[in-house]
DRENDRENDREN-357096 format. One record per residue: residue number from 1; residue in three letters; chain; x, y, z of N, C-alpha, C in turn. Coordinates in steps of 0.2 Angstrom, whole numbers, plus 2048, in hexadecimal, padded with zeros to 3 digits. Layout:
<badrens>
{badren NUM; 'ALA'; 'A'; {X; Y; Z}; {X; Y; Z}; {X; Y; Z}},
...
</badrens>
This chain:
<badrens>
{badren 1; 'UNK'; 'A'; {7D8; 81F; 664}; {7DF; 821; 668}; {7DD; 825; 66E}},
{badren 2; 'UNK'; 'A'; {7D8; 82A; 66D}; {7D6; 82F; 672}; {7D3; 82B; 678}},
{badren 3; 'UNK'; 'A'; {7CF; 826; 676}; {7CB; 822; 67B}; {7D1; 81E; 67F}},
{badren 4; 'UNK'; 'A'; {7D6; 81B; 67B}; {7DA; 817; 67F}; {7DE; 81B; 684}},
{badren 5; 'UNK'; 'A'; {7E0; 820; 682}; {7E4; 825; 686}; {7E0; 827; 68D}},
{badren 6; 'UNK'; 'A'; {7D9; 829; 68C}; {7D5; 82A; 691}; {7D4; 825; 696}},
{badren 7; 'UNK'; 'A'; {7D4; 81E; 693}; {7D3; 819; 697}; {7D9; 817; 69B}},
{badren 8; 'UNK'; 'A'; {7DF; 819; 698}; {7E5; 817; 69C}; {7E6; 81D; 6A2}},
{badren 9; 'UNK'; 'A'; {7E4; 823; 6A0}; {7E4; 828; 6A5}; {7DF; 827; 6AB}},
{badren 10; 'UNK'; 'A'; {7D9; 825; 6A9}; {7D4; 823; 6AE}; {7D7; 81D; 6B3}},
{badren 11; 'UNK'; 'A'; {7DA; 818; 6B0}; {7DD; 813; 6B3}; {7E2; 815; 6B8}},
{badren 12; 'UNK'; 'A'; {7E7; 81A; 6B6}; {7EC; 81D; 6BA}; {7E9; 821; 6C0}},
{badren 13; 'UNK'; 'A'; {7E4; 825; 6BE}; {7E0; 828; 6C3}; {7DE; 824; 6C9}},
{badren 14; 'UNK'; 'A'; {7DA; 81F; 6C6}; {7D7; 81A; 6CB}; {7DC; 817; 6CF}},
{badren 15; 'UNK'; 'A'; {7E2; 815; 6CD}; {7E7; 812; 6D0}; {7EA; 817; 6D5}},
{badren 16; 'UNK'; 'A'; {7EC; 81D; 6D4}; {7EE; 822; 6D8}; {7E9; 823; 6DE}},
{badren 17; 'UNK'; 'A'; {7E3; 823; 6DC}; {7DD; 824; 6E1}; {7DE; 81E; 6E6}},
{badren 18; 'UNK'; 'A'; {7DF; 818; 6E4}; {7E0; 813; 6E8}; {7E5; 813; 6ED}},
{badren 19; 'UNK'; 'A'; {7EB; 815; 6EA}; {7F1; 816; 6EE}; {7F0; 81C; 6F3}},
{badren 20; 'UNK'; 'A'; {7ED; 821; 6F2}; {7EB; 827; 6F6}; {7E7; 824; 6FC}},
{badren 21; 'UNK'; 'A'; {7E2; 820; 6FA}; {7DD; 81D; 700}; {7E1; 819; 704}},
{badren 22; 'UNK'; 'A'; {7E5; 814; 701}; {7E9; 80F; 705}; {7EE; 813; 70A}},
{badren 23; 'UNK'; 'A'; {7F1; 819; 707}; {7F6; 81C; 70B}; {7F2; 820; 711}},
{badren 24; 'UNK'; 'A'; {7EC; 823; 70F}; {7E8; 826; 714}; {7E6; 822; 719}},
{badren 25; 'UNK'; 'A'; {7E3; 81C; 718}; {7E1; 817; 71D}; {7E7; 815; 721}},
{badren 26; 'UNK'; 'A'; {7EC; 813; 71E}; {7F2; 811; 722}; {7F4; 817; 727}},
{badren 27; 'UNK'; 'A'; {7F4; 81D; 725}; {7F6; 822; 729}; {7F1; 823; 72F}},
{badren 28; 'UNK'; 'A'; {7EB; 822; 72E}; {7E5; 823; 733}; {7E6; 81C; 738}},
{badren 29; 'UNK'; 'A'; {7E8; 817; 735}; {7EA; 811; 73A}; {7EF; 812; 73E}},
{badren 30; 'UNK'; 'A'; {7F5; 815; 73B}; {7FA; 817; 73F}; {7F9; 81C; 745}},
{badren 31; 'UNK'; 'A'; {7F5; 821; 743}; {7F3; 826; 747}; {7EF; 823; 74D}},
{badren 32; 'UNK'; 'A'; {7EA; 81F; 74C}; {7E7; 81C; 752}; {7EB; 817; 756}},
{badren 33; 'UNK'; 'A'; {7EF; 814; 753}; {7F4; 810; 757}; {7F8; 813; 75B}},
{badren 34; 'UNK'; 'A'; {7FB; 81A; 759}; {7FF; 81E; 75D}; {7FB; 821; 763}},
{badren 35; 'UNK'; 'A'; {7F4; 823; 761}; {7F0; 825; 766}; {7EF; 820; 76B}},
{badren 36; 'UNK'; 'A'; {7EE; 81A; 76A}; {7ED; 815; 76E}; {7F3; 814; 773}},
{badren 37; 'UNK'; 'A'; {7F9; 814; 770}; {7FF; 813; 773}; {800; 819; 778}},
{badren 38; 'UNK'; 'A'; {7FF; 81E; 776}; {7FF; 824; 77A}; {7FB; 824; 780}},
{badren 39; 'UNK'; 'A'; {7F4; 821; 77F}; {7EF; 821; 784}; {7F1; 81C; 789}},
{badren 40; 'UNK'; 'A'; {7F4; 816; 787}; {7F7; 810; 78B}; {7FC; 813; 790}},
{badren 41; 'UNK'; 'A'; {801; 817; 78D}; {806; 81A; 791}; {804; 81F; 796}},
{badren 42; 'UNK'; 'A'; {7FF; 822; 795}; {7FC; 827; 799}; {7F9; 823; 79F}},
{badren 43; 'UNK'; 'A'; {7F5; 81E; 79D}; {7F2; 81A; 7A2}; {7F7; 817; 7A7}},
{badren 44; 'UNK'; 'A'; {7FD; 815; 7A4}; {801; 811; 7A8}; {805; 816; 7AD}},
{badren 45; 'UNK'; 'A'; {806; 81C; 7AA}; {809; 821; 7AE}; {804; 824; 7B4}},
{badren 46; 'UNK'; 'A'; {7FD; 824; 7B2}; {7F9; 826; 7B7}; {7F8; 821; 7BD}},
{badren 47; 'UNK'; 'A'; {7F9; 81A; 7BB}; {7F9; 815; 7C0}; {7FE; 815; 7C5}},
{badren 48; 'UNK'; 'A'; {804; 819; 7C4}; {80A; 819; 7C8}; {80A; 81F; 7CC}},
{badren 49; 'UNK'; 'A'; {80A; 820; 7D2}; {80B; 826; 7D6}; {812; 829; 7D5}},
{badren 50; 'UNK'; 'A'; {812; 82F; 7D2}; {819; 831; 7D0}; {81D; 833; 7D6}},
{badren 51; 'UNK'; 'A'; {81A; 834; 7DD}; {81E; 835; 7E2}; {81F; 82F; 7E7}},
{badren 52; 'UNK'; 'A'; {81D; 829; 7E4}; {81E; 823; 7E8}; {826; 821; 7E7}},
{badren 53; 'UNK'; 'A'; {829; 81E; 7ED}; {82F; 81D; 7EE}; {831; 816; 7EC}},
{badren 54; 'UNK'; 'A'; {830; 815; 7E6}; {832; 80F; 7E2}; {839; 80D; 7E3}},
{badren 55; 'UNK'; 'A'; {83E; 811; 7E3}; {844; 810; 7E4}; {846; 80D; 7EB}},
{badren 56; 'UNK'; 'A'; {842; 810; 7F1}; {843; 80D; 7F7}; {841; 805; 7F7}},
{badren 57; 'UNK'; 'A'; {83B; 804; 7F4}; {838; 7FE; 7F5}; {83C; 7F9; 7F1}},
{badren 58; 'UNK'; 'A'; {840; 7FA; 7EC}; {844; 7F6; 7E9}; {84B; 7F5; 7ED}},
{badren 59; 'UNK'; 'A'; {84D; 7FA; 7F0}; {853; 7FA; 7F4}; {852; 7F7; 7FB}},
{badren 60; 'UNK'; 'A'; {84D; 7F9; 7FE}; {84C; 7F7; 805}; {847; 7F1; 806}},
{badren 61; 'UNK'; 'A'; {843; 7F0; 801}; {83E; 7EB; 801}; {837; 7EF; 803}},
{badren 62; 'UNK'; 'A'; {832; 7EB; 801}; {82B; 7EE; 801}; {827; 7EC; 808}},
{badren 63; 'UNK'; 'A'; {827; 7F0; 80D}; {823; 7EE; 813}; {81B; 7ED; 812}},
{badren 64; 'UNK'; 'A'; {819; 7F0; 80C}; {812; 7ED; 80B}; {811; 7E5; 809}},
{badren 65; 'UNK'; 'A'; {817; 7E2; 808}; {816; 7DB; 806}; {819; 7D7; 80C}},
{badren 66; 'UNK'; 'A'; {81A; 7DA; 812}; {81C; 7D5; 817}; {816; 7D0; 819}},
{badren 67; 'UNK'; 'A'; {81A; 7CA; 81B}; {815; 7C5; 81D}; {819; 7C0; 822}},
{badren 68; 'UNK'; 'A'; {815; 7BC; 825}; {819; 7B7; 82A}; {81F; 7B3; 827}},
{badren 69; 'UNK'; 'A'; {824; 7B2; 82A}; {82A; 7B0; 828}; {830; 7B5; 825}},
{badren 70; 'UNK'; 'A'; {82D; 7BB; 823}; {831; 7C0; 821}; {836; 7C4; 826}},
{badren 71; 'UNK'; 'A'; {83B; 7C7; 825}; {83F; 7CA; 82A}; {83F; 7D1; 828}},
{badren 72; 'UNK'; 'A'; {83F; 7D5; 82D}; {83F; 7DC; 82C}; {845; 7DF; 831}},
{badren 73; 'UNK'; 'A'; {849; 7E4; 82E}; {84E; 7E7; 832}; {84C; 7EE; 834}},
{badren 74; 'UNK'; 'A'; {84C; 7EF; 83B}; {84A; 7F6; 83C}; {84F; 7F9; 840}},
{badren 75; 'UNK'; 'A'; {852; 7FE; 83D}; {857; 801; 840}; {85D; 7FD; 842}},
{badren 76; 'UNK'; 'A'; {85E; 7F9; 83D}; {864; 7F3; 83E}; {862; 7ED; 842}},
{badren 77; 'UNK'; 'A'; {85D; 7ED; 845}; {85B; 7E7; 849}; {856; 7E2; 845}},
{badren 78; 'UNK'; 'A'; {857; 7DC; 844}; {853; 7D7; 840}; {84D; 7D4; 844}},
{badren 79; 'UNK'; 'A'; {848; 7D4; 842}; {842; 7D1; 844}; {83F; 7CC; 83F}},
{badren 80; 'UNK'; 'A'; {83B; 7C7; 842}; {838; 7C2; 83D}; {831; 7C4; 83E}},
{badren 81; 'UNK'; 'A'; {82D; 7C4; 839}; {826; 7C5; 839}; {823; 7BF; 83B}},
{badren 82; 'UNK'; 'A'; {820; 7BE; 841}; {81D; 7B8; 844}; {815; 7B7; 841}},
{badren 83; 'UNK'; 'A'; {812; 7BC; 840}; {80B; 7BC; 83E}; {809; 7C2; 83C}},
{badren 84; 'UNK'; 'A'; {804; 7C2; 837}; {801; 7C9; 835}; {7F9; 7C9; 835}},
{badren 85; 'UNK'; 'A'; {7F7; 7CF; 836}; {7F0; 7D1; 836}; {7EE; 7D5; 830}},
{badren 86; 'UNK'; 'A'; {7E9; 7D4; 82C}; {7E7; 7D8; 827}; {7E0; 7DB; 829}},
{badren 87; 'UNK'; 'A'; {7E0; 7E2; 82A}; {7DA; 7E4; 82E}; {7D7; 7E9; 828}},
{badren 88; 'UNK'; 'A'; {7D0; 7E8; 828}; {7CC; 7ED; 824}; {7C6; 7F0; 827}},
{badren 89; 'UNK'; 'A'; {7C5; 7F6; 825}; {7C0; 7FA; 828}; {7BD; 7FD; 822}},
{badren 90; 'UNK'; 'A'; {7B7; 7FB; 820}; {7B4; 7FD; 819}; {7B9; 7FD; 814}},
{badren 91; 'UNK'; 'A'; {7BA; 801; 810}; {7BF; 801; 80A}; {7C7; 802; 80C}},
{badren 92; 'UNK'; 'A'; {7C7; 803; 813}; {7CE; 805; 815}; {7D1; 7FE; 818}},
{badren 93; 'UNK'; 'A'; {7D8; 7FE; 817}; {7DB; 7F8; 81A}; {7E3; 7FA; 81C}},
{badren 94; 'UNK'; 'A'; {7E5; 7F6; 821}; {7EC; 7F6; 822}; {7EE; 7EF; 825}},
{badren 95; 'UNK'; 'A'; {7F5; 7EF; 826}; {7F7; 7E8; 829}; {7FB; 7EA; 82F}},
{badren 96; 'UNK'; 'A'; {7FB; 7E5; 834}; {7FF; 7E5; 83A}; {802; 7DE; 83A}},
{badren 97; 'UNK'; 'A'; {809; 7DF; 83C}; {80E; 7D9; 83C}; {811; 7D8; 844}},
{badren 98; 'UNK'; 'A'; {810; 7D2; 846}; {814; 7D0; 84D}; {81A; 7CF; 84B}},
{badren 99; 'UNK'; 'A'; {81F; 7D2; 84E}; {826; 7D1; 84D}; {829; 7CD; 854}},
{badren 100; 'UNK'; 'A'; {82F; 7CA; 852}; {832; 7C6; 858}; {839; 7C5; 856}},
{badren 101; 'UNK'; 'A'; {83D; 7C4; 85C}; {844; 7C3; 85B}; {845; 7BE; 861}},
{badren 102; 'UNK'; 'A'; {84C; 7BE; 863}; {84D; 7B9; 869}; {84B; 7BC; 86F}},
{badren 103; 'UNK'; 'A'; {84A; 7C2; 870}; {849; 7C5; 876}; {842; 7C9; 877}},
{badren 104; 'UNK'; 'A'; {83F; 7CA; 871}; {838; 7CD; 872}; {833; 7CA; 86D}},
{badren 105; 'UNK'; 'A'; {82D; 7CB; 86F}; {827; 7C9; 86A}; {821; 7CE; 86C}},
{badren 106; 'UNK'; 'A'; {822; 7D4; 86D}; {81D; 7D8; 86F}; {81D; 7DE; 86B}},
{badren 107; 'UNK'; 'A'; {820; 7DE; 864}; {820; 7E4; 860}; {81C; 7E2; 85A}},
{badren 108; 'UNK'; 'A'; {819; 7E7; 858}; {814; 7E7; 852}; {817; 7EC; 84D}},
{badren 109; 'UNK'; 'A'; {816; 7EA; 847}; {817; 7EF; 842}; {811; 7F0; 83D}},
{badren 110; 'UNK'; 'A'; {80E; 7F6; 83D}; {809; 7F8; 839}; {80B; 7FB; 832}},
{badren 111; 'UNK'; 'A'; {808; 7F9; 82D}; {809; 7FC; 826}; {802; 7FE; 823}},
{badren 112; 'UNK'; 'A'; {802; 805; 821}; {7FC; 806; 81D}; {7FE; 80C; 819}},
{badren 113; 'UNK'; 'A'; {7F9; 80D; 814}; {7FB; 813; 80F}; {7F5; 818; 810}},
{badren 114; 'UNK'; 'A'; {7F6; 81E; 811}; {7F2; 824; 813}; {7F3; 82B; 80F}},
{badren 115; 'UNK'; 'A'; {7F4; 82C; 809}; {7F6; 827; 804}; {7FD; 825; 804}},
{badren 116; 'UNK'; 'A'; {802; 829; 808}; {809; 827; 808}; {809; 820; 80C}},
{badren 117; 'UNK'; 'A'; {80F; 81D; 80C}; {810; 817; 810}; {812; 81A; 818}},
{badren 118; 'UNK'; 'A'; {80E; 817; 81C}; {80F; 818; 823}; {811; 812; 827}},
{badren 119; 'UNK'; 'A'; {817; 812; 82A}; {819; 80C; 82E}; {81B; 80E; 835}},
{badren 120; 'UNK'; 'A'; {817; 80A; 83A}; {818; 80C; 841}; {81A; 806; 844}},
{badren 121; 'UNK'; 'A'; {81F; 807; 849}; {821; 801; 84D}; {81E; 802; 854}},
{badren 122; 'UNK'; 'A'; {81B; 7FD; 856}; {817; 7FD; 85C}; {819; 7F9; 862}},
{badren 123; 'UNK'; 'A'; {819; 7FB; 868}; {81B; 7F7; 86E}; {816; 7F7; 872}},
{badren 124; 'UNK'; 'A'; {814; 7F1; 875}; {80F; 7F1; 87A}; {810; 7F4; 880}},
{badren 125; 'UNK'; 'A'; {80B; 7F7; 883}; {80C; 7FB; 88A}; {808; 7F7; 88F}},
{badren 126; 'UNK'; 'A'; {80C; 7F3; 893}; {809; 7EF; 898}; {807; 7F3; 89E}},
{badren 127; 'UNK'; 'A'; {801; 7F2; 8A0}; {7FE; 7F4; 8A7}; {7FC; 7FB; 8A6}},
{badren 128; 'UNK'; 'A'; {7FA; 7FD; 8A0}; {7F9; 805; 89F}; {7F2; 805; 8A2}},
{badren 129; 'UNK'; 'A'; {7F1; 80B; 8A5}; {7EA; 80D; 8A8}; {7E7; 812; 8A4}},
{badren 130; 'UNK'; 'A'; {7E9; 814; 89F}; {7E5; 819; 89B}; {7E0; 815; 896}},
{badren 131; 'UNK'; 'A'; {7DB; 819; 894}; {7D6; 816; 890}; {7D4; 81A; 88A}},
{badren 132; 'UNK'; 'A'; {7D1; 818; 885}; {7D0; 81C; 880}; {7C9; 820; 880}},
{badren 133; 'UNK'; 'A'; {7C8; 825; 87C}; {7C2; 829; 87D}; {7C3; 831; 87D}},
{badren 134; 'UNK'; 'A'; {7C7; 833; 882}; {7C8; 83A; 882}; {7CC; 83D; 87C}},
{badren 135; 'UNK'; 'A'; {7CB; 843; 87B}; {7CF; 847; 876}; {7D6; 846; 876}},
{badren 136; 'UNK'; 'A'; {7D9; 846; 87C}; {7E0; 845; 87D}; {7E1; 840; 882}},
{badren 137; 'UNK'; 'A'; {7E7; 83C; 882}; {7E9; 838; 887}; {7F0; 839; 889}},
{badren 138; 'UNK'; 'A'; {7F2; 839; 88F}; {7F9; 83A; 892}; {7FC; 834; 894}},
{badren 139; 'UNK'; 'A'; {802; 832; 891}; {805; 82C; 894}; {80C; 82E; 893}},
{badren 140; 'UNK'; 'A'; {810; 82C; 89A}; {817; 82D; 89A}; {81A; 834; 898}},
{badren 141; 'UNK'; 'A'; {816; 839; 89B}; {818; 840; 899}; {817; 843; 893}},
{badren 142; 'UNK'; 'A'; {813; 83F; 88E}; {812; 841; 887}; {80A; 841; 887}},
{badren 143; 'UNK'; 'A'; {808; 846; 883}; {800; 847; 882}; {7FF; 845; 87B}},
{badren 144; 'UNK'; 'A'; {7FA; 841; 87A}; {7F9; 83E; 873}; {7F1; 841; 872}},
{badren 145; 'UNK'; 'A'; {7F0; 843; 86C}; {7EA; 846; 869}; {7E6; 841; 865}},
{badren 146; 'UNK'; 'A'; {7E0; 83F; 867}; {7DC; 83B; 863}; {7DC; 83C; 85B}},
{badren 147; 'UNK'; 'A'; {7DD; 836; 857}; {7DE; 837; 850}; {7D9; 833; 84D}},
{badren 148; 'UNK'; 'A'; {7D7; 82C; 84E}; {7D1; 829; 84B}; {7CF; 823; 84E}},
{badren 149; 'UNK'; 'A'; {7C9; 821; 84D}; {7C7; 81B; 851}; {7C2; 818; 84D}},
{badren 150; 'UNK'; 'A'; {7C0; 812; 84F}; {7BB; 80E; 84B}; {7BB; 806; 84C}},
{badren 151; 'UNK'; 'A'; {7B8; 803; 848}; {7B8; 7FB; 849}; {7B9; 7F8; 842}},
{badren 152; 'UNK'; 'A'; {7BD; 7F3; 842}; {7C0; 7F0; 83C}; {7BF; 7E9; 83D}},
{badren 153; 'UNK'; 'A'; {7C1; 7E5; 838}; {7C1; 7DE; 837}; {7C8; 7DC; 835}},
{badren 154; 'UNK'; 'A'; {7CA; 7D6; 838}; {7D0; 7D4; 836}; {7D1; 7CC; 835}},
{badren 155; 'UNK'; 'A'; {7D6; 7CA; 831}; {7D7; 7C4; 830}; {7DF; 7C3; 831}},
{badren 156; 'UNK'; 'A'; {7E1; 7BD; 835}; {7E8; 7BC; 836}; {7EB; 7B7; 833}},
{badren 157; 'UNK'; 'A'; {7F1; 7B6; 832}; {7F6; 7B1; 830}; {7FC; 7B0; 835}},
{badren 158; 'UNK'; 'A'; {7FE; 7AB; 836}; {804; 7A9; 83A}; {802; 7AA; 841}},
{badren 159; 'UNK'; 'A'; {807; 7AB; 845}; {806; 7AD; 84C}; {804; 7B3; 84E}},
{badren 160; 'UNK'; 'A'; {7FE; 7B4; 850}; {7FC; 7BB; 853}; {7F9; 7BB; 859}},
{badren 161; 'UNK'; 'A'; {7F8; 7B5; 85C}; {7F5; 7B6; 863}; {7EE; 7B7; 863}},
{badren 162; 'UNK'; 'A'; {7EB; 7B8; 85D}; {7E4; 7BA; 85C}; {7E0; 7B3; 858}},
{badren 163; 'UNK'; 'A'; {7D9; 7B4; 858}; {7D6; 7AF; 854}; {7D7; 7B1; 84C}},
{badren 164; 'UNK'; 'A'; {7D7; 7AC; 848}; {7D8; 7AC; 842}; {7D4; 7B3; 83E}},
{badren 165; 'UNK'; 'A'; {7CE; 7B4; 841}; {7CB; 7B9; 83E}; {7C7; 7BC; 843}},
{badren 166; 'UNK'; 'A'; {7C4; 7C3; 843}; {7C0; 7C6; 848}; {7BF; 7CD; 847}},
{badren 167; 'UNK'; 'A'; {7BD; 7D0; 84C}; {7BC; 7D8; 84B}; {7C0; 7DC; 851}},
{badren 168; 'UNK'; 'A'; {7C2; 7E1; 850}; {7C5; 7E6; 855}; {7C3; 7ED; 855}},
{badren 169; 'UNK'; 'A'; {7C3; 7F0; 85B}; {7C2; 7F7; 85B}; {7C8; 7FB; 85D}},
{badren 170; 'UNK'; 'A'; {7C9; 801; 85A}; {7D0; 804; 85B}; {7CF; 80B; 85D}},
{badren 171; 'UNK'; 'A'; {7D3; 80E; 860}; {7D3; 815; 860}; {7DB; 817; 860}},
{badren 172; 'UNK'; 'A'; {7DD; 81B; 85C}; {7E3; 81E; 85B}; {7E5; 825; 85D}},
{badren 173; 'UNK'; 'A'; {7EB; 825; 860}; {7ED; 82D; 862}; {7F4; 82E; 85F}},
{badren 174; 'UNK'; 'A'; {7F5; 834; 85F}; {7FC; 836; 85C}; {7FE; 83C; 85F}},
{badren 175; 'UNK'; 'A'; {805; 83D; 85F}; {808; 842; 861}; {80F; 843; 85D}},
{badren 176; 'UNK'; 'A'; {80E; 847; 858}; {814; 848; 853}; {815; 840; 84F}},
{badren 177; 'UNK'; 'A'; {81B; 83E; 84F}; {81C; 837; 84D}; {81B; 832; 852}},
{badren 178; 'UNK'; 'A'; {819; 834; 858}; {818; 82E; 85D}; {810; 82D; 85C}},
{badren 179; 'UNK'; 'A'; {80F; 826; 85E}; {807; 824; 85D}; {806; 820; 864}},
{badren 180; 'UNK'; 'A'; {7FF; 820; 865}; {7FD; 81C; 86B}; {7F6; 819; 868}},
{badren 181; 'UNK'; 'A'; {7F6; 812; 869}; {7F0; 80F; 866}; {7ED; 80A; 86B}},
{badren 182; 'UNK'; 'A'; {7E6; 80A; 86B}; {7E2; 806; 86F}; {7DF; 801; 86B}},
{badren 183; 'UNK'; 'A'; {7DE; 7FB; 86C}; {7DB; 7F5; 868}; {7D7; 7F1; 86C}},
{badren 184; 'UNK'; 'A'; {7D2; 7EF; 86B}; {7CE; 7EA; 86E}; {7CB; 7E5; 86A}},
{badren 185; 'UNK'; 'A'; {7CD; 7DE; 86A}; {7CB; 7D9; 865}; {7C6; 7D5; 867}},
{badren 186; 'UNK'; 'A'; {7C1; 7D3; 863}; {7BB; 7D0; 864}; {7B7; 7D4; 86A}},
{badren 187; 'UNK'; 'A'; {7B3; 7D0; 86E}; {7AF; 7D2; 873}; {7B3; 7D4; 87A}},
{badren 188; 'UNK'; 'A'; {7B9; 7D2; 87A}; {7BD; 7D4; 880}; {7BC; 7DB; 882}},
{badren 189; 'UNK'; 'A'; {7BC; 7DC; 889}; {7BB; 7E2; 88B}; {7C1; 7E6; 88C}},
{badren 190; 'UNK'; 'A'; {7C7; 7E3; 88B}; {7CE; 7E5; 88D}; {7D1; 7E9; 887}},
{badren 191; 'UNK'; 'A'; {7D3; 7EF; 888}; {7D6; 7F3; 883}; {7DE; 7F1; 883}},
{badren 192; 'UNK'; 'A'; {7E1; 7EF; 87D}; {7E8; 7EF; 87D}; {7EC; 7F6; 87B}},
{badren 193; 'UNK'; 'A'; {7F0; 7F7; 87E}; {7F4; 7FE; 87D}; {7FA; 7FD; 87A}},
{badren 194; 'UNK'; 'A'; {7FC; 801; 875}; {803; 800; 872}; {805; 807; 871}},
{badren 195; 'UNK'; 'A'; {80B; 808; 871}; {80F; 80F; 870}; {812; 80E; 869}},
{badren 196; 'UNK'; 'A'; {811; 812; 864}; {815; 811; 85E}; {819; 817; 85C}},
{badren 197; 'UNK'; 'A'; {81E; 816; 857}; {822; 81A; 854}; {822; 81A; 84D}},
{badren 198; 'UNK'; 'A'; {820; 81F; 84A}; {821; 81F; 842}; {828; 81F; 840}},
{badren 199; 'UNK'; 'A'; {829; 81A; 83B}; {830; 819; 838}; {830; 81C; 832}},
{badren 200; 'UNK'; 'A'; {836; 81F; 830}; {838; 821; 82A}; {83A; 81C; 825}},
{badren 201; 'UNK'; 'A'; {839; 81C; 81F}; {83A; 817; 81A}; {841; 814; 81B}},
{badren 202; 'UNK'; 'A'; {846; 818; 81B}; {84C; 815; 81B}; {84E; 811; 822}},
{badren 203; 'UNK'; 'A'; {84A; 811; 827}; {84B; 80F; 82D}; {84A; 807; 82D}},
{badren 204; 'UNK'; 'A'; {847; 804; 828}; {845; 7FD; 828}; {847; 7FA; 821}},
{badren 205; 'UNK'; 'A'; {849; 7F3; 821}; {84A; 7F0; 81B}; {846; 7E9; 81C}},
{badren 206; 'UNK'; 'A'; {843; 7E7; 816}; {840; 7E1; 816}; {844; 7DB; 812}},
{badren 207; 'UNK'; 'A'; {843; 7D5; 815}; {847; 7D0; 812}; {841; 7CA; 811}},
{badren 208; 'UNK'; 'A'; {83F; 7C9; 80C}; {83A; 7C4; 80B}; {83D; 7BD; 80C}},
{badren 209; 'UNK'; 'A'; {838; 7B9; 810}; {83B; 7B1; 811}; {83C; 7AF; 80A}},
{badren 210; 'UNK'; 'A'; {842; 7AA; 80A}; {844; 7A7; 804}; {83F; 7A1; 802}},
</badrens>
């Protein structure tokens, strides 16, 4: 009789131990799954800039996605993107878009992230006699200070007036939100001069082509 009781007790203890082991293993698996979920959430959060103006992109369109055939409205005036340049210099890249409407075709819109979004509207300066190189350049009563210069490569799509691919040298100047840019494409010895104005995000809207 005593042996039977002992056997039963041992069986009960063994069953309880099995239950405890199963519960502990399940708890550990749940904890690991929770940790993995937390890590994934943190990774997704880290990938999103908390200061990025995602609401503006949703409401006004994303200028980073501009391409030929799209329409961009700047201060209430609509332009069609005729062609686009994707420009790279090492690991750095930016885009320039040729804009046009019924009256003009000499406007360019540059879009870059540095790290915030920077959008500049450029107008060609015809017959300019200034050249790049000095620390400052004076044009039409405004003094611009040298900002950056270099040599880059570009590829183009749509109508740009340039070869589909090539190189360019550039020298950019600035005065507050005003910009002055010199660009020379390929082996041409002629500098193209453009005056630019930095745009605020709410000043433009993007309408992708349907």
